[in-house]
C-alpha positions, 0 to 999 in steps of 0.5 A: 251342383255344389250349392244345391247340394247345400241347400239339399243337406244342410237342413235350412229347408226344414224351418220352411217346412219343406224338403228339396229333390234335385233332379239333375239333367241325365237322369230319368225325369229329365235326360236332356238339357231341353227337358228342363223347361218342358217339365217346369211348363208342365209343373212336373217341377217347381223351380229350375236351376241354369236355364239361361237363354231359352226364356228369350226366344220363348217370349219371341214365340208368345210363351211369356210364363217363364220367370227369373227369380235370383241369380246366385253369382255373377261372375265366371267360375270355370277355369281354362287348364293349359299343357305346360307349354302354353304360356299365354292366350296368344300360345292357343292360336291353331290349338284344339280347346275342349269344352263341357257343353256347346251352349252359348253361356259355357262355349259362347262366353269362352269364345268371346273372351278369346276374341277380347284378348287378340285371337280372331274366331278362325284361328282356335277351335273349341270342341264340345264333348257333349257326353262323357259317360259319366266321366267328368275326369277326362277333359283333364286326361285328354289334355294330359294325353296330348288329344288337345292342348287346353279344356274349360273346366269346372271346380274342382276339375282345375285342382285335379288337372293342376295335380296331372301337370297342367296349369291355369291359363289366367282369363279376364273377369266376365259378369255372366248370368251362369249356374245357380238361375232360379227359374220357375212360372208366372202360374207357380208364382200365382198359385204359390206365392207363399212358397215362393218367398219361403224357397228364396229365404231358404236358397239365401239361408244355403248361401250363408251357410255355405260362406260360414260353415266351411267344415259342415260344407265340405263334408256335404260335398264330399259326401254327395259329389265324390262318386259322381266326380270321380274325386274322393281326396277332401283337398278337393271339397276344400278347395270346391267349397272355398272358391265357391264361397268366394263366388255365391252372392249374399244378396242373389241379384243379377248384375246388369251386365250380366243380364245383357252379356247372357242375352247379347251371347245368344238370343240378342243375334236373332233379329226377331228376339232383339226387337221384341224381347228386352234383356230384362223382361223374364226377372221378376226381382220384388220378391227378393226385394221384399225379403231383403228390405226386411233386412232378412239378409 
């Protein structure tokens, strides 16, 4: 949402002759995560941001229309907030960890990181909270109340947690396909090549805007996200802009290691998918490459 909000509100799309409408999962158009790809195949939306695994299983079933065009970050941005008595990952042994969503790119990445740090899968409990009734602060508040020892959060809820007395437990870096992964279909591309190019150019300009115009970005984020986040103080949006600006890629190409990671987390564990689908199959970066080679970036 931070990048997409700036993409929509910064005005960069207007020079390319279009506006964007951002429909968030949980709303009328897409009540659940599963609606995203259905709407895309039905032609009711043009692009989807955030689908990371379904494409591989779809290809194994013979549905080959899904295409990834760009990836705006390659490093995981989620933060692990812990109660004050937790001083190391080993202290999480036998503890409950809250997590937003049980999807592989969130709880799966966290599990893999904890295991890489020496914990066994049976030694910790990841407890996904699937519905928060709009209260995005509840992940943090439950740890503060002692209902869990840790919670995985998006920014700026890491800052909210620190202000509540929790601390961030450092995790190893992990290459990921995460957040704003731009997905469309071969049908859409065939009929709208000029729009695809314009969309990617505007996305790149939105990233540049996010990185280079912090005061304006802070204002956009605060105006558009404060009610949803339940956080009004400007310092949260200063933090959000600064941290996301570091994450966003000037050239939105995916890392090969990030693609392999997202494949291994889920689809690659299915023998049919593993045997029939390559991790690179859904990716078509040549539109981005043409833009890049034109010295646009």
